C-alpha positions in Angstrom: -35.5 -11.2 69.9 -36.1 -12.2 74.2 -33.1 -14.5 75.6 -33.7 -16.6 78.6 -31.2 -16.2 80.6 -29.5 -19.6 80.5 -28.5 -19.1 77.3 -24.5 -18.0 76.9 -23.6 -15.2 74.9 -21.6 -17.7 72.8 -24.6 -19.6 71.7 -27.0 -16.0 71.0 -23.7 -15.3 68.8 -24.0 -18.2 66.6 -28.2 -18.0 66.7 -28.2 -14.0 65.9 -25.7 -15.0 63.6 -26.6 -13.2 59.8 -24.5 -15.9 57.2 -26.8 -18.6 59.8 -30.2 -15.8 59.1 -30.6 -16.7 55.6 -30.6 -14.5 52.9 -30.1 -10.8 52.3 -34.2 -9.0 53.9 -34.7 -5.2 52.2 -37.8 -3.0 54.0 -39.7 -1.3 50.9 -43.5 0.4 52.2 -46.3 -2.4 51.1 -47.6 -0.5 48.5 -43.6 -0.7 46.4 -43.5 -3.9 46.7 -44.1 -5.5 43.6 -42.4 -2.4 42.2 -39.2 -4.1 44.0 -39.2 -7.4 43.6 -40.4 -6.1 39.4 -36.8 -4.2 39.5 -34.7 -7.1 41.6 -36.1 -9.9 38.8 -35.1 -7.3 35.7 -31.9 -7.4 36.9 -31.6 -11.0 37.7 -31.6 -11.2 41.0 -34.2 -13.5 42.9 -36.1 -11.4 45.5 -40.3 -12.3 46.8 -42.7 -11.1 49.1 -42.9 -12.3 52.3 -44.5 -10.0 54.4 -45.3 -7.3 56.5 -45.0 -5.4 59.3 -46.7 -5.7 62.2 -46.8 -4.4 66.1 -46.3 -6.3 67.9 -47.4 -7.0 72.0 -43.3 -8.4 73.2 -41.1 -10.2 71.2 -41.6 -12.4 68.3 -39.4 -14.8 70.0 -38.1 -15.7 72.6 -35.4 -19.0 72.8 -34.7 -21.4 75.6 -33.2 -24.2 76.6 
């Protein structure tokens, strides 16, 4: 994540608070995604595959005012 210089530290802490980012994120190898989701569901825990990690040339998120 890259922040514009105008973003105050307090705002960064609020925007990056794990409580406002959503649920728990688990990273597993792609070939184990289905097995992991099935194990979570079998244990009564909601789980879904949401994406994949790809190589990036720059920060994927830029925050500015």
